C-alpha positions in Angstrom: 9.4 -46.6 -4.9 8.3 -46.3 -8.7 4.6 -46.0 -7.7 5.5 -43.2 -5.1 7.5 -41.5 -7.5 5.0 -41.3 -10.1 2.3 -40.1 -7.8 4.3 -37.0 -6.3 4.8 -36.0 -10.3 1.2 -36.3 -11.2 -0.7 -35.2 -7.8 0.0 -31.1 -8.6 -1.2 -31.9 -12.2 -4.7 -33.7 -10.9 -5.2 -30.5 -8.6 -4.4 -28.1 -11.5 -7.0 -30.1 -13.7 -9.8 -30.8 -10.8 -9.4 -26.6 -10.5 -9.9 -26.2 -13.9 -13.0 -27.7 -14.1 -14.7 -26.3 -11.1 -16.8 -24.0 -13.2 -19.8 -26.1 -14.5 -19.8 -26.9 -18.5 -23.6 -25.9 -19.1 -22.8 -25.9 -22.6 -22.4 -29.8 -22.9 -24.8 -30.5 -20.4 -21.9 -31.6 -18.0 -21.6 -30.9 -14.4 -18.5 -30.9 -12.7 -18.0 -32.8 -9.1 -15.7 -30.0 -7.5 -16.9 -26.4 -6.8 -14.6 -23.5 -6.3 -13.9 -22.1 -3.1 -14.8 -18.7 -4.4 -18.5 -19.8 -5.3 -18.9 -22.1 -1.8 -18.9 -18.7 -0.1 -21.2 -16.8 -2.0 -23.7 -19.7 -1.1 -23.5 -17.9 2.5 -26.1 -15.1 2.9 -26.0 -14.3 6.2 -27.6 -17.6 8.1 -26.2 -20.8 8.4 -26.8 -22.8 5.3 -26.7 -26.5 4.9 -24.4 -27.5 1.5 -26.8 -29.8 -0.4 -26.8 -30.9 -4.0 -29.2 -28.4 -5.2 -26.8 -25.2 -3.7 -23.5 -26.7 -4.6 -24.9 -27.7 -8.1 -24.6 -31.4 -7.4 -20.7 -30.7 -6.4 -19.9 -32.7 -3.6 -15.8 -31.5 -3.2 -13.6 -28.5 -3.3 -10.1 -28.3 -3.3 -7.2 -26.2 -1.9 -3.8 -25.6 -0.2 -3.5 -25.8 3.3 -2.2 -22.2 4.6 -2.8 -23.0 8.5 0.6 -24.1 11.1 -0.8 -25.6 13.8 2.6 -27.3 14.5 4.0 -23.5 14.5 1.3 -22.6 17.2 -0.5 -20.0 16.0 -3.4 -20.8 14.4 -7.6 -20.9 15.0 -8.4 -23.8 17.5 -9.5 -26.4 15.8 -9.4 -24.8 12.0 -7.2 -26.0 8.8 -7.3 -22.6 6.2 -7.3 -23.6 3.0 -6.5 -21.1 0.0 -7.4 -21.8 -3.5 -5.6 -19.8 -6.6 -6.9 -20.5 -10.4 -5.5 -18.8 -13.1 -7.1 -15.9 -14.3 -9.2 -15.5 -11.3 -8.6 -14.1 -7.6 -7.0 -16.0 -4.8 -10.1 -17.1 -2.0 -9.8 -18.9 1.2 -12.1 -21.0 3.7 -11.7 -22.5 6.6 -12.8 -25.8 7.5 -13.6 -26.9 11.6 -12.1 -30.0 12.0 -11.3 -30.1 15.6 -8.0 -31.6 17.7 -7.4 -33.3 13.8 -6.5 -29.9 12.7 -2.6 -30.3 13.3 -2.7 -33.4 10.9 -2.2 -30.5 8.3 0.7 -28.8 7.3 0.9 -25.4 5.1 1.5 -26.5 1.5 -0.7 -29.7 1.9 -2.8 -29.9 -1.1 -6.4 -31.7 -0.2 -9.6 -32.2 -1.5 -12.4 -31.8 0.8 -15.8 -33.2 0.8 -18.3 -30.3 1.4 -21.8 -32.4 1.0 -24.2 -31.9 3.4 -21.7 -29.9 5.9 -22.9 -26.5 6.9 -21.4 -22.7 5.9 -21.5 -20.5 8.7 -20.2 -17.0 9.8 -18.6 -16.3 13.3 -16.6 -13.3 12.5 -15.2 -15.2 9.5 -16.3 -17.8 7.3 -16.0 -21.5 7.9 -17.5 -25.2 7.0 -18.6 -26.9 9.9 -19.1 -30.6 10.8 -15.8 -31.5 8.6 -14.5 -34.8 9.9 -10.8 -36.5 8.9 -12.6 -38.8 6.0 -13.9 -35.9 4.7 -9.8 -34.5 3.2 -7.5 -36.6 1.2 -4.1 -35.5 0.8 -3.4 -35.5 -2.6 -0.3 -33.6 -3.1 2.4 -30.6 -1.5 3.9 -27.5 -2.7 6.0 -25.3 -1.7 4.8 -22.2 -2.5 2.0 -20.7 -1.4 0.7 -17.3 -2.6 0.2 -14.3 -0.4 -0.6 -10.6 -1.7 0.0 -7.3 0.1 -2.9 -5.5 1.3 -3.4 -2.0 2.9 -5.3 -1.1 5.7 -8.0 0.4 3.4 -8.6 -2.6 0.8 -8.8 -4.9 4.1 -11.7 -2.9 4.9 -13.1 -2.4 1.8 -12.6 -6.0 0.6 -12.2 -8.0 3.6 -14.3 -11.1 2.1 -11.8 -11.2 -0.5 -9.0 -11.5 1.4 -10.5 -13.7 4.1 -8.6 -16.8 4.8 -5.8 -16.3 2.5 -2.3 -15.1 3.7 -1.3 -11.4 3.1 1.2 -8.7 4.2 0.8 -5.6 5.3 3.8 -2.8 5.1 4.6 -0.1 7.0 2.1 -0.5 9.9 2.4 1.3 13.0 2.1 -0.4 16.3 -0.3 1.6 18.8 0.0 2.9 21.5 3.3 3.0 21.5 4.8 -0.1 23.1 6.8 -0.1 26.2 10.2 -1.8 26.4 9.8 -5.1 26.8 6.2 -5.4 25.4 5.3 -8.8 23.4 2.8 -9.8 20.9 1.1 -12.2 23.2 -2.5 -12.1 22.7 -4.2 -9.1 20.3 -2.2 -6.0 19.2 -3.5 -3.0 17.3 -1.6 -1.7 14.3 -2.1 1.5 12.3 -2.2 0.9 8.9 -3.0 4.7 6.9 -6.0 5.4 8.3 -7.2 2.1 9.1 -6.6 -0.5 12.4 -5.6 -4.0 11.8 -5.3 -6.8 14.5 -1.9 -8.4 15.4 -3.5 -11.8 16.7 -0.9 -14.8 18.4 -2.0 -17.6 20.5 -0.1 -17.4 24.0 1.4 -20.8 23.5 2.9 -19.8 20.2 6.7 -18.8 19.2 5.1 -15.5 17.8 3.6 -14.7 21.0 7.1 -13.7 22.5 8.3 -11.6 19.8 9.1 -8.0 21.2 6.3 -5.4 20.0 8.4 -2.8 17.5 7.6 0.2 17.0 7.0 -0.1 12.9 6.6 -3.4 11.4 5.8 -5.3 8.5 3.4 -8.2 9.1 2.6 -11.2 6.9 -0.2 -13.9 8.1 -3.5 -15.2 7.8 -6.6 -12.8 7.4 -9.1 -13.6 9.3 -12.5 -11.4 10.5 -12.6 -11.4 13.8 -14.9 -14.2 16.1 -18.0 -12.3 17.6 -16.8 -8.8 16.6 -18.1 -6.3 13.8 -15.8 -4.3 11.7 -12.5 -6.0 13.2 -9.9 -7.6 11.0 -6.7 -9.6 12.3 -4.0 -11.4 11.1 -2.3 -14.0 12.2 1.1 -14.4 11.3 2.6 -18.0 11.6 6.3 -17.7 12.6 8.3 -15.4 14.1 10.0 -14.4 10.7 6.0 -13.6 9.2 7.2 -9.9 11.9 9.8 -7.6 10.7 10.7 -4.6 12.8 10.9 -1.2 10.4 11.3 1.1 12.9 13.3 4.2 11.4 16.6 4.7 13.1 17.4 8.0 15.3 18.0 11.2 13.5 21.3 12.4 13.7 21.6 15.9 14.9 24.0 17.0 12.3 21.4 16.0 9.6 20.1 19.5 10.2 16.3 21.2 9.1 15.5 21.0 5.5 18.2 18.6 4.2 16.0 17.5 1.6 13.7 20.5 -0.7 11.6 20.2 -3.4 12.2 21.7 -6.8 10.4 20.6 -9.8 8.0 18.0 -10.7 6.1 16.7 -14.3 2.3 15.9 -13.3 1.2 15.8 -17.2 3.5 14.8 -19.7 3.1 14.5 -23.1 1.0 11.3 -23.9 -0.7 9.1 -21.0 1.1 9.9 -17.4 0.9 6.5 -16.2 4.4 5.8 -14.9 6.2 8.8 -16.3 5.1 11.5 -13.6 8.4 12.5 -11.3 9.5 15.0 -8.3 12.6 16.8 -9.0 14.5 17.3 -5.3 17.4 19.1 -4.0 19.8 18.0 -1.4 21.3 20.3 0.9 23.9 18.1 2.7 25.5 14.6 2.0 22.8 11.6 2.5 23.5 7.9 2.6 19.6 6.7 2.4 20.7 3.0 3.7 21.9 5.1 6.7 19.1 7.7 6.8 16.0 6.7 5.2 13.8 9.1 3.6 10.1 9.0 2.3 8.1 10.8 -0.4 4.4 11.4 -0.4 2.0 12.9 -2.8 -1.7 13.5 -2.9 -4.4 13.5 -5.0 -7.5 14.9 -3.6 -10.0 14.8 -6.4 -14.0 15.0 -5.5 -15.1 16.0 -1.9 -14.8 13.2 0.1 -12.6 13.9 3.2 -9.7 11.8 3.8 -8.9 10.8 7.6 -5.4 10.4 8.1 -3.6 12.7 6.1 -0.3 11.8 4.1 -1.0 8.5 5.9 -4.9 7.8 4.6 -3.4 5.7 1.7 -6.1 4.1 -0.7 -6.3 6.7 -3.8 -5.6 9.8 -1.9 -1.9 9.7 -1.0 1.0 7.4 -2.2 4.6 6.7 -0.7 7.8 5.9 -2.1 10.2 4.8 0.6 14.1 6.5 0.3 16.0 3.8 1.5 19.1 3.1 -1.2 21.3 5.1 -3.0 22.7 8.5 -1.7 23.5 12.3 -2.6 25.9 15.0 -2.3 25.2 18.1 -0.9 24.0 20.4 -3.9 22.9 17.7 -5.8 19.7 17.0 -7.9 17.9 13.8 -7.6 14.7 12.4 -8.7 11.7 10.2 -7.4 8.9 8.8 -9.6 8.0 6.1 -12.5 10.2 4.0 -13.6 10.2 4.5 -17.4 12.3 7.6 -16.5 11.8 9.8 -19.2 11.9 13.2 -19.4 8.6 13.9 -21.1 6.3 10.4 -21.4 6.5 7.4 -24.1 9.3 8.1 -26.9 11.1 10.8 -25.1 14.6 11.6 -24.1 15.8 8.5 -21.6 16.9 10.2 -18.3 18.3 7.0 -16.9 21.6 8.7 -16.3 20.2 11.5 -13.8 20.2 10.2 -10.1 16.6 8.6 -9.4 16.9 7.2 -5.6 13.7 5.3 -5.6 11.3 4.5 -8.6 7.9 2.4 -9.0 5.6 1.3 -11.5 3.3 3.1 -10.1 0.5 2.9 -12.7 0.0 -1.1 -11.5 1.9 -1.3 -7.8 0.5 -0.2 -4.3 3.1 2.3 -2.8 5.6 1.6 -0.1 2.9 1.0 2.8 0.7 3.9 1.5 -1.1 4.2 -1.7 -3.3 1.9 -4.0 -1.7 1.5 -7.9 -2.8 4.8 -9.6 -2.5 6.4 -13.8 -2.4 9.4 -12.2 0.0 9.8 -9.1 0.2 13.4 -9.8 -3.0 15.8 -10.3 -3.6 17.6 -13.7 -6.7 19.4 -12.5 -8.9 20.1 -9.7 -8.4 20.2 -6.1 -5.2 21.0 -4.7 -2.7 18.3 -5.0 0.6 18.3 -2.7 3.6 16.5 -2.3 5.9 16.1 0.9 9.6 14.7 2.0 10.1 12.8 5.5 12.6 11.5 7.0 11.9 8.1 7.6 9.2 5.7 6.1 7.2 5.4 8.9 4.4 8.0 8.1 1.4 8.3 10.3 -1.3 11.3 10.9 0.7 13.0 13.2 4.1 13.0 10.8 5.1 16.6 10.0 7.2 16.7 6.6 10.7 18.8 6.6 9.4 19.7 2.9 5.5 19.7 1.1 4.4 21.8 -1.7 0.4 22.1 -2.9 -0.6 23.3 -6.6 -3.8 23.3 -8.1 -7.5 24.0 -7.3 -9.3 26.0 -4.0 -11.8 23.7 -3.2 -11.5 22.4 0.5 -13.8 19.3 1.1 -11.5 16.8 0.5 -8.4 18.7 1.9 -9.4 19.8 5.3 -11.2 19.1 8.4 -10.9 22.5 10.7 -14.2 20.7 13.7 -12.2 17.2 13.7 -8.6 18.7 13.5 -7.8 16.7 10.4 -5.8 17.5 7.5 -2.6 17.5 5.6 0.2 18.6 8.0 2.7 21.4 6.5 5.6 22.7 8.1 7.8 25.8 8.2 9.1 26.7 4.6 8.8 29.5 2.4 5.2 29.3 1.9 3.5 27.7 4.8 4.3 27.8 8.6 3.1 25.9 12.0 2.1 29.1 13.8 0.9 32.6 12.8 2.5 35.8 13.8 0.5 36.2 16.8 1.1 32.4 17.9 -2.0 30.4 16.7 -1.3 26.9 16.1 -1.7 26.3 12.5 -0.2 22.5 11.2 -2.2 22.0 8.5 -2.7 22.9 4.8 -5.5 25.5 3.8 -7.2 26.0 7.0 -8.2 29.6 5.9 -7.8 32.7 4.0 -4.0 33.5 5.2 -3.5 30.4 6.6 -1.4 28.0 4.8 -3.3 28.4 1.5 -1.0 29.0 -0.8 -1.0 27.1 -4.1 1.3 26.9 -7.2 -0.7 27.6 -10.2 -2.4 24.6 -11.8 -1.7 25.0 -15.4 -3.3 22.3 -18.3 -3.9 22.0 -21.9 -6.2 24.4 -23.3 -7.4 27.5 -22.0 -5.8 29.4 -19.2 -7.0 32.8 -17.9 -3.7 35.0 -18.2 -1.5 33.1 -19.6 -0.8 31.2 -22.8 -2.6 28.2 -24.3 -0.3 25.1 -24.1 -0.9 23.0 -27.2 -2.2 19.4 -26.3 -0.2 16.5 -26.0 3.1 19.1 -25.3 4.1 17.7 -21.7 5.6 20.1 -19.4 8.0 20.3 -16.2 7.1 22.7 -13.2 10.7 24.5 -12.2 10.0 25.4 -8.3 12.8 28.3 -8.1 13.6 30.1 -5.3 17.2 30.9 -3.3 17.8 28.9 -0.8 20.9 29.7 2.0 22.9 26.2 2.8 24.4 27.2 5.8 21.4 28.9 7.6 19.3 26.0 6.0 16.3 29.3 5.0 14.3 29.8 2.0 16.1 34.2 1.0 13.6 34.0 -1.4 10.7 32.2 -2.0 9.9 29.5 -4.6 7.3 30.5 -7.5 6.6 28.2 -10.8 8.4 28.3 -13.8 6.5 26.4 -16.4 8.8 24.8 -18.8 7.5 23.0 -22.0 9.1 19.7 -23.0 9.2 18.4 -26.3 10.1 14.7 -27.0 13.9 15.1 -27.7 13.9 17.8 -24.5 17.3 16.4 -22.7 17.9 16.3 -19.0 19.1 20.0 -18.9 16.0 21.5 -20.0 15.0 20.7 -16.5 18.0 21.3 -14.5 19.1 25.1 -15.5 18.3 28.2 -16.9 15.5 30.5 -15.7 13.1 29.5 -13.0 15.8 26.6 -11.2 16.4 26.7 -7.7 19.9 28.3 -6.6 21.7 27.3 -3.9 24.0 30.2 -1.8 26.3 29.9 1.5 
């Protein structure tokens, strides 16, 4: 018993020591017997290759933690999938073709694998062939399996990096819309931003009998489809890996335009990262835990066209889910970075304001849409936008309840009329879904006089027709008009008022005074 206890305590330490030695010590002339999974993957150049001593630089073994679970029933037949995390290095994984004995290995098993004279192949995903049970030694057990959040865009851009590791995807939309009683058995399509991922389940697994929801968070093993080019599959291991996040039905009493956009801080003093924010106003009482909303920003630098409007994600759009907190009719509230400062670093803390959602967006992904970014709201260049939606599930077809754009007039990255792609707008004070003649105009910037309104962009330095702004001042855009809360209509359209902010400015500087939206009844 004492020997078993010592073994259990020391085995994780041994794994860590072996992994730390995987990189060769050329300075001292010593070659490690262990090779990192990352290095094994780099050996494959498109054709089958035998892993001999020369290619492995005299190594014979690799290490990893088992992530596949054949007992649960949803894993590639005959494959043990392992991943390896090393401090300071990205997570990497690989599959091992073992055959019927694959079911003998459980998630969390820390194993040593002899890869000498084995064959590295790719059939959709990369795997090591001809692994025998005698090639594997279980040396420990862990209850912690690292998993990463990915978006559809990242999945296709960095497929080899995520392959054979556990990932999680937020805010997917099942396509086509599932029928009543439809289950996951087989392969189902899921939209993540502009990209399609596939959810794979063996018919005999418990996962196969889960009802398909409209919208989903899903976790599982990331694999490129066997025999298929450019198709990525997520293999959920357990029924708990599938989370139904479909939005509730919208109550009629909510009415039109329950929330409007009334301002934003896109260029605070100093660095922008995690200091930008958007100001909103409520036209009715809302409990966000009962009726979720979301806010999406767009940043359209360059000339590359997006493909899914507000749902594009990656470096184009970024989403905040608003699912907690509440507001009363007439309240001003905020969405933005977690720092909650009025004008960048070392400025007045405004945490007392009603912040219904914050994300440290400079190093965190958006809620299902968007990469981490140091510049949430553009400071110059092509028009950037802000849109508010009822619900948290945003697709290319989603129409906001309020939207604004500001900035330049270039359109190459914003609208493609031929393909019918663009940022969808709503009927508000500056945009209309139909022309006076009845023609459909669903997108922003469809041509002269067709949803082409932009609030002017004002930045540091010189500008035409305005007073130059001293560098590092910081400012807030008030978007003020007059809104009738009973009729839910703009009686006076919004215009922009630039409010210069000092470091000691108070919350009243952006909530009171000239340029603030007025609500009337």
